[in-house]
C-alpha positions in Angstrom: 11.0 -84.6 -71.9 12.5 -81.4 -70.6 9.3 -79.3 -70.5 7.3 -82.4 -69.4 9.3 -82.6 -66.1 8.9 -78.8 -65.6 5.1 -79.1 -66.3 4.8 -82.1 -64.0 6.6 -80.1 -61.3 4.2 -77.2 -61.7 1.2 -79.5 -61.6 2.4 -81.2 -58.4 3.0 -77.8 -56.9 -0.6 -76.8 -57.7 -1.8 -80.1 -56.2 -0.2 -79.1 -52.9 2.8 -81.4 -53.2 5.7 -78.9 -53.1 8.3 -81.5 -52.1 7.6 -83.7 -55.1 7.5 -80.6 -57.3 11.0 -79.6 -56.0 12.3 -83.1 -56.8 11.2 -82.9 -60.4 12.5 -79.4 -60.9 15.9 -80.4 -59.5 15.9 -83.6 -61.5 15.5 -81.6 -64.7 18.2 -79.2 -63.6 20.6 -82.1 -63.2 19.8 -83.3 -66.8 20.3 -79.9 -68.5 23.5 -78.6 -69.9 25.1 -75.8 -67.9 24.2 -73.2 -70.5 20.6 -74.2 -71.2 18.3 -71.2 -71.0 15.6 -73.4 -69.2 17.9 -73.4 -66.1 17.0 -69.8 -65.4 13.3 -70.5 -65.5 13.8 -73.6 -63.2 15.8 -71.4 -60.7 12.9 -69.0 -60.7 10.3 -71.7 -60.2 12.4 -73.2 -57.4 12.7 -69.7 -55.8 8.9 -69.2 -56.0 8.3 -72.7 -54.6 10.6 -72.2 -51.7 9.0 -68.8 -50.9 5.6 -70.5 -51.1 6.5 -73.1 -48.4 8.1 -70.3 -46.3 11.8 -71.1 -46.8 12.9 -67.6 -47.6 16.6 -68.3 -47.4 16.3 -71.0 -49.9 14.1 -68.8 -52.1 16.8 -66.1 -52.1 19.5 -68.7 -53.1 17.5 -69.9 -56.1 16.6 -66.4 -57.2 20.2 -65.4 -56.9 21.1 -68.3 -59.1 18.5 -67.1 -61.7 20.1 -63.7 -61.7 23.6 -65.0 -61.9 22.6 -67.2 -64.8 20.9 -64.3 -66.6 24.1 -62.2 -66.2 26.4 -65.0 -67.5 24.2 -65.6 -70.5 24.0 -62.0 -71.6 26.7 -60.6 -73.9 29.1 -58.2 -72.2 27.8 -54.6 -72.3 24.2 -55.5 -73.1 21.7 -52.8 -72.1 19.8 -55.0 -69.6 23.1 -55.8 -67.8 23.9 -52.1 -67.6 20.5 -51.3 -66.3 20.6 -53.8 -63.5 24.1 -52.9 -62.4 23.5 -49.1 -62.4 20.4 -49.1 -60.2 20.8 -46.7 -57.3 
């Protein structure tokens, strides 16, 4: 059911129905446990969708959630965490 809702959201997006796509993505987010790795992908999808419809502020919010989720789900001191925090 989880990936079905995500797939349905993507299909609706491709059909030119971004509002419905957003509803399905958010519905799935509400059903997922807080630590489910699919959340990061949904945050990314929602960020791309918001950018697509021109809502750049909302896009940045969703993309930030994806980054925050990624940081929280990585073990402390992992190499990718160090790489992203040491960018100059």
